[in-house]
C-alpha positions as CSV (number, residue, x, y, z in Angstrom):
1,M,-103.2,21.5,12.6
2,D,-102.8,21.1,16.4
3,N,-100.0,18.4,16.8
4,F,-97.0,20.7,17.3
5,D,-94.6,17.5,16.1
6,D,-96.5,17.4,12.4
7,I,-96.0,21.4,12.4
8,L,-92.0,20.7,13.0
9,K,-92.0,18.4,10.3
10,D,-93.8,20.5,7.7
11,I,-91.6,23.4,8.5
12,A,-88.5,20.9,8.0
13,T,-89.6,20.2,4.6
14,E,-90.3,23.6,3.4
15,T,-86.6,24.7,4.7
16,S,-85.2,23.5,1.6
17,T,-82.2,25.6,0.8
18,D,-78.7,26.1,2.4
19,E,-79.5,29.9,3.4
20,Q,-83.0,28.9,4.9
21,M,-81.3,26.4,6.9
22,D,-78.6,28.9,8.0
23,N,-81.2,31.8,9.0
24,L,-83.2,29.2,10.8
25,G,-80.3,27.6,13.0
26,A,-79.2,31.3,13.9
27,A,-82.8,32.1,15.1
28,L,-83.2,29.0,16.8
29,G,-79.7,29.8,18.6
30,M,-77.7,27.1,17.3
31,S,-74.0,27.8,16.7
32,A,-72.4,27.6,13.1
33,T,-70.8,24.4,14.0
34,D,-74.1,22.6,15.0
35,I,-75.9,24.1,11.9
36,A,-73.0,22.6,9.8
37,G,-73.6,19.1,11.1
38,Y,-77.4,19.4,11.1
39,K,-76.9,20.5,7.3
40,A,-75.0,17.2,6.9
41,A,-77.4,15.2,8.1
42,N,-79.6,16.1,5.6
43,T,-79.2,13.6,2.6
44,A,-80.6,12.5,-0.8
45,D,-82.5,10.1,1.0
46,A,-83.7,12.1,3.9
47,K,-83.2,15.9,2.7
48,D,-85.0,17.2,5.7
49,E,-83.7,15.1,8.3
50,G,-81.1,17.1,9.7
51,T,-83.6,20.0,9.8
52,L,-86.1,18.1,11.7
53,R,-83.6,17.0,14.2
54,M,-82.6,20.6,14.7
55,L,-86.0,21.8,15.5
56,I,-86.5,19.0,17.6
57,A,-83.3,19.8,19.8
58,W,-84.7,23.3,20.3
59,R,-88.0,22.0,21.4
60,E,-86.4,20.0,23.9
61,T,-85.3,23.5,25.8
62,Q,-89.0,25.1,25.6
63,T,-92.2,24.5,27.7
64,S,-95.4,23.2,25.9
65,S,-97.4,25.9,27.1
66,T,-95.0,28.7,25.2
67,E,-93.5,26.8,22.4
68,K,-95.8,27.9,19.5
69,A,-95.5,31.6,20.5
70,A,-91.7,31.2,20.5
71,L,-91.5,29.2,17.1
72,S,-93.8,32.0,15.5
73,H,-91.2,34.6,16.6
74,I,-88.2,32.4,15.5
75,L,-89.6,32.2,12.0
76,K,-90.3,36.0,11.3
77,M,-86.3,36.2,12.7
78,A,-85.4,33.8,10.2
79,G,-87.5,35.6,7.1
80,R,-90.0,32.9,7.1
81,S,-93.4,34.8,8.1
82,D,-95.1,32.8,5.4
83,L,-94.8,29.6,7.3
84,C,-96.3,31.5,10.3
85,D,-99.3,32.3,8.8
86,R,-99.5,28.8,7.0
87,Y,-98.7,26.7,10.3
88,L,-99.3,29.0,13.3
89,P,-102.2,31.0,13.3
90,M,-102.4,34.3,15.3
91,T,-105.0,33.2,17.4
92,D,-103.1,30.1,18.7
93,V,-100.0,32.2,19.4
94,A,-102.0,35.1,20.9
95,Q,-103.6,32.7,23.5
96,E,-100.5,31.0,24.3
97,E,-98.8,34.5,24.9
98,V,-101.8,35.4,27.5
99,Q,-101.5,32.1,29.0
100,A,-98.0,32.4,29.6
101,Q,-98.3,36.1,30.9
102,Q,-101.0,35.1,33.2
103,S,-98.8,31.9,34.4
104,D,-96.0,34.3,35.3
105,A,-98.3,37.1,37.1
106,S,-100.0,33.8,39.1
107,S,-96.4,32.3,40.0
108,D,-95.3,35.8,41.0
109,E,-98.4,36.2,43.4
110,D,-98.1,32.6,44.7
111,R,-94.5,33.1,45.7
112,T,-95.3,36.3,47.6
113,E,-98.2,34.8,49.4
114,L,-96.2,31.6,50.2
115,N,-93.4,33.7,51.6
116,K,-95.8,35.6,53.7
117,L,-97.3,32.7,55.2
118,R,-94.1,31.1,55.8
119,E,-92.9,34.2,57.8
120,T,-96.3,34.4,59.8
121,L,-96.1,30.9,61.0
122,K,-92.3,31.2,62.0
123,D,-93.0,34.5,63.9
124,Y,-96.0,32.7,65.6
125,T,-96.6,32.6,69.4
126,P,-99.5,31.2,71.1
127,G,-102.4,33.6,72.0
128,K,-100.2,36.8,70.8
129,S,-100.3,36.3,66.9
130,T,-103.7,35.8,66.1
131,D,-107.0,37.5,67.4
132,T,-107.1,35.4,70.6
133,V,-107.2,37.5,74.0
134,W,-103.8,36.6,75.2
135,D,-103.4,35.4,78.8
136,E,-100.1,34.9,80.4
137,T,-100.9,31.2,81.2
138,F,-101.2,30.1,77.4
139,P,-99.3,27.3,76.7
140,P,-95.9,28.2,75.0
141,V,-96.2,25.4,72.3
142,I,-99.2,24.4,70.1
143,N,-99.7,20.5,69.9
144,I,-101.5,19.6,66.7
145,G,-102.3,15.8,66.7
146,L,-103.4,13.5,64.0
147,F,-105.5,10.6,64.4
148,G,-106.8,7.8,61.8
149,V,-106.3,4.1,61.0
150,A,-103.0,2.6,59.8
151,G,-101.6,3.6,56.2
152,V,-104.0,6.9,55.3
153,G,-100.9,9.1,54.9
154,K,-100.7,10.6,58.3
155,S,-97.0,10.5,58.4
156,A,-96.9,11.8,54.8
157,F,-99.1,14.6,55.5
158,I,-96.8,15.9,58.3
159,N,-93.5,15.5,56.0
160,S,-95.9,17.6,53.5
161,L,-96.6,20.4,56.1
162,K,-92.8,20.7,57.2
163,F,-91.8,20.7,53.3
164,A,-94.6,23.7,52.4
165,L,-93.2,25.8,55.8
166,K,-89.5,24.9,55.1
167,G,-89.2,24.5,51.5
168,E,-86.7,21.5,51.3
169,Y,-88.1,18.1,51.9
170,E,-87.0,16.0,54.6
171,T,-88.6,12.7,56.0
172,V,-89.4,13.6,59.5
173,A,-92.1,11.0,59.6
174,A,-91.4,7.8,58.4
175,E,-94.0,7.0,55.6
176,G,-95.6,3.6,55.3
177,R,-97.5,1.5,52.4
178,Y,-101.0,2.2,51.6
179,D,-102.3,-1.0,53.3
180,N,-103.6,-2.4,56.7
181,Q,-99.9,-2.9,57.6
182,G,-98.5,0.5,56.4
183,S,-98.0,2.3,59.4
184,R,-94.7,2.6,60.9
185,T,-95.9,4.8,63.9
186,R,-95.5,2.9,67.2
187,Y,-95.3,6.0,69.8
188,R,-96.4,9.6,69.7
189,D,-93.9,11.3,67.7
190,P,-93.7,15.0,68.0
191,V,-92.4,16.9,65.0
192,R,-91.4,20.5,65.6
193,L,-92.3,22.8,62.9
194,T,-91.3,25.8,64.7
195,N,-90.1,26.4,68.3
196,C,-94.1,26.8,69.1
197,I,-95.9,24.4,66.5
198,H,-95.8,21.0,66.9
199,V,-97.4,18.2,65.1
200,M,-97.5,14.7,67.0
201,D,-97.9,11.5,64.6
202,N,-100.1,9.5,67.2
203,R,-100.5,5.7,66.9
204,P,-102.9,4.5,64.6
205,M,-106.3,3.5,65.7
206,K,-107.2,-0.4,65.1
207,D,-110.5,0.3,63.3
208,Y,-113.6,2.7,63.1
209,S,-115.5,1.0,66.0
210,L,-117.1,3.7,68.6
211,G,-114.8,2.0,71.5
212,Q,-111.8,3.4,70.0
213,I,-113.1,7.1,70.9
214,K,-113.2,6.6,74.7
215,G,-110.5,3.9,75.0
216,S,-107.8,5.3,72.9
217,L,-108.6,8.9,71.0
218,I,-109.9,10.9,73.8
219,P,-107.3,9.8,76.5
220,Q,-104.4,10.6,74.0
221,I,-106.1,14.0,73.2
222,C,-106.3,14.9,76.9
223,G,-102.9,13.7,77.6
224,K,-103.8,10.8,79.5
225,R,-102.0,8.3,77.5
226,G,-98.2,8.0,77.4
227,L,-96.0,5.6,75.8
228,D,-97.7,2.6,77.1
229,P,-100.8,2.5,75.2
230,H,-102.6,0.7,77.9
231,K,-101.5,2.9,81.0
232,R,-103.1,6.1,82.2
233,I,-101.0,9.2,83.1
234,T,-101.2,12.6,84.2
235,N,-99.8,15.8,82.9
236,G,-99.0,13.9,79.6
237,R,-98.8,16.1,76.3
238,V,-102.1,17.7,75.3
239,V,-103.4,17.6,72.0
240,H,-104.6,21.5,71.4
241,C,-106.0,20.5,68.0
242,P,-107.0,17.3,66.9
243,V,-106.9,16.4,63.6
244,F,-108.8,13.4,61.9
245,V,-107.0,12.0,58.8
246,S,-108.4,9.4,56.3
247,D,-108.5,8.9,52.6
248,F,-112.3,8.2,52.8
249,T,-111.4,4.8,51.1
250,H,-108.8,2.7,53.2
251,G,-109.2,0.9,56.3
252,P,-111.9,-1.0,57.8
253,C,-114.6,1.4,57.2
254,S,-117.4,-1.3,56.5
255,Q,-117.2,-2.3,60.4
256,V,-118.9,1.1,61.5
257,P,-120.1,3.6,58.9
258,M,-117.3,6.4,59.3
259,Q,-120.3,9.1,59.5
260,D,-121.3,7.5,62.6
261,F,-117.8,7.3,64.2
262,L,-117.3,11.2,63.1
263,Q,-120.7,12.1,64.7
264,Q,-119.5,10.1,68.0
265,L,-116.2,11.3,67.9
266,S,-117.4,15.0,67.4
267,T,-119.8,15.0,70.2
268,I,-117.6,13.1,72.8
269,G,-114.9,15.6,71.7
270,Y,-117.0,18.5,72.6
271,S,-117.8,17.1,76.1
272,H,-114.2,16.5,76.7
273,G,-113.4,20.3,76.8
274,D,-115.5,21.4,74.1
275,R,-112.7,20.5,71.5
276,Q,-113.2,21.6,68.0
277,L,-111.8,18.7,65.1
278,M,-110.5,19.3,61.8
279,I,-110.9,16.7,59.3
280,V,-108.2,15.9,56.5
281,A,-109.0,13.9,53.5
282,T,-105.6,12.5,51.6
283,N,-105.3,11.0,48.1
284,K,-107.0,13.8,46.3
285,K,-106.3,12.4,43.1
286,S,-107.5,9.1,43.6
287,Q,-110.8,9.8,45.3
288,K,-114.0,8.1,43.9
289,R,-117.2,9.8,42.5
290,D,-119.2,10.1,45.8
291,F,-116.2,11.4,47.6
292,Q,-117.6,15.0,47.4
293,T,-120.7,13.5,48.6
294,Q,-119.2,12.2,51.7
295,L,-117.7,15.6,52.3
296,E,-120.9,17.4,52.4
297,L,-122.4,14.8,54.5
298,L,-119.8,15.7,57.3
299,H,-121.0,19.4,57.3
300,S,-124.9,19.0,56.5
301,Q,-125.4,16.2,58.7
302,I,-122.7,15.7,61.4
303,G,-122.2,19.4,61.6
304,F,-118.4,20.0,60.9
305,A,-117.7,23.4,59.9
306,E,-116.7,23.6,56.0
307,E,-113.5,25.7,56.9
308,N,-112.7,22.7,59.3
309,I,-112.6,20.1,56.3
310,W,-109.5,20.0,53.8
311,V,-108.4,17.8,51.2
312,F,-105.0,17.0,50.0
313,E,-102.7,15.3,47.6
314,N,-99.5,14.6,49.7
315,Y,-95.9,15.2,48.8
316,T,-94.3,12.1,48.9
317,E,-90.6,10.7,49.4
318,K,-90.7,9.6,45.6
319,D,-92.9,12.5,44.4
320,H,-92.2,16.2,45.8
321,E,-91.7,18.6,43.2
322,H,-92.4,21.8,45.1
323,D,-95.7,23.5,43.9
324,D,-96.5,27.0,45.4
325,A,-100.0,26.9,45.1
326,R,-99.9,23.4,46.7
327,S,-97.9,24.6,49.5
328,I,-99.7,27.6,50.2
329,E,-103.0,25.3,51.0
330,Y,-100.7,23.3,53.7
331,L,-99.7,26.4,55.2
332,K,-103.3,28.0,55.3
333,F,-104.3,24.7,57.0
334,L,-101.8,25.2,59.6
335,L,-103.2,28.6,60.4
336,K,-106.5,27.5,60.7
337,C,-105.3,24.6,63.1
338,L,-103.7,27.1,65.4
339,D,-107.1,29.1,65.6
340,V,-109.0,26.1,66.5
341,A,-106.1,25.2,69.2
342,E,-106.5,28.7,70.7
343,R,-110.0,28.4,70.9
344,N,-109.8,25.0,72.6
345,I,-107.3,26.2,75.1
346,L,-109.5,29.5,75.8
347,Y,-112.4,27.4,76.6
348,E,-110.4,25.1,79.0
349,M,-109.1,28.1,80.7
350,T,-112.6,29.7,81.1
351,I,-113.6,26.6,82.7
352,S,-110.8,26.3,85.0
353,K,-111.0,29.9,86.1
354,E,-114.9,29.3,86.7
355,S,-113.9,26.2,89.1
356,C,-111.2,28.5,91.0
357,S,-113.4,31.1,91.4
358,L,-116.2,28.9,93.1
359,W,-113.9,27.3,95.2
360,S,-112.5,30.8,96.3
361,R,-115.9,31.7,97.2
362,I,-116.6,28.6,99.1
363,K,-113.0,29.6,101.0
364,Q,-114.1,32.9,101.7
365,M,-117.2,31.9,103.4
366,L,-115.6,29.5,105.7
367,N,-113.2,32.0,107.2
368,G,-111.2,31.2,110.3
369,K,-114.1,31.5,113.0
370,T,-116.3,29.5,111.1
371,V,-113.6,26.7,110.6
372,A,-113.0,26.8,114.4
373,C,-116.7,26.4,115.5
374,L,-117.2,23.6,112.8
375,L,-114.1,21.8,114.3
376,A,-115.5,22.2,117.8
377,V,-118.8,21.1,116.8
378,A,-117.3,18.1,115.3
379,F,-115.0,17.1,118.5
380,I,-118.2,17.6,120.6
381,H,-120.2,15.2,118.5
382,F,-117.4,12.7,118.4
383,I,-117.3,12.6,122.3
384,V,-121.0,11.9,122.3
385,M,-120.9,9.2,120.1
386,S,-117.9,7.7,121.7
387,Q,-119.7,7.7,124.8
388,D,-123.1,6.5,123.6
389,S,-120.9,3.7,122.0
390,L,-119.2,2.7,125.2
391,K,-122.5,2.4,127.1
392,R,-123.4,-0.3,124.4
393,L,-120.6,-2.7,125.1
394,P,-122.0,-5.8,127.3
395,F,-118.6,-5.8,129.3
396,I,-119.1,-2.2,130.8
397,N,-120.8,-2.0,134.3
398,H,-123.6,0.5,133.4
399,E,-124.6,0.6,137.3
400,S,-121.5,1.6,138.8
């Protein structure tokens, strides 16, 4: 018999005497007053009604994964081993006990790993805390930028990252509805996870048209777009790790296939500083059957590394019961973003140094004497050309 409700009913029926009722109630942890009240509820018309209510009240304090093992122990304490053999086979009880032990061990391991990840991220300093060869010109803050169409869960994703890191839920980025009008992000909102890790909730893309890449995404990534989405700037906030966010079902995907969009985004991203990209798929629970196939295409056809593709079910304002294993995935994602960001930064630093070295060599070739000679030659050339031009003027008497 698998239905636990039926097991409780049968045990209540088998508990027919006051002594059995007293022993069972005491084993369940009931007070003498409560036991007396339940006994009073047993009437001639419903002789086991009170006993069943007592068992149900006890069950409300239990978890479904361990209730059989707990009841088996209680019945033995009450001197009713006969009911254990009849309604709670040892195989079921033993299986529950093993599962409970495994769950407890897993919980301890998850909590230890979660705490270690939190400490690692809180102590993170760009370039110093990872395997990257550190340079004094490394930026003091790593900017992780989220991009995608409206309503795919970018803001909820940021809230989830901070919740996983801090352990307390806070709406640091306003969540919208999951429709085309869902996004509330109007500006490039930086959210500080730590002093050295910032996440930026960028303005939503209009669609998946290829023009969005060069017209909107790349300028924002390179720090050439400010508060005005139509105005180019210099020395803006650079995105060190771009993250493309999608639920892979939402938005105007039919206008241009997403695979084509991501292919172009990856290609153009590499041509602008060799930037590696991260892909995040949200709404894990509601994905369609072909979802896994889409993710495999990102790797096999477009060339995204598997470790750069992540799938999440966001914590939300309405549903944010903490789960250690779930939070661990968010923090592992953050560590991967930092690794990608540092690789992108190092590439740009290398290119910059090579450019500076080339210009230095040119300046060394053009030493002071060389520059003086060049200036003298240029001056003489100017005088000669000026005299030649004067000779061609009609109002100059060339014979005088």
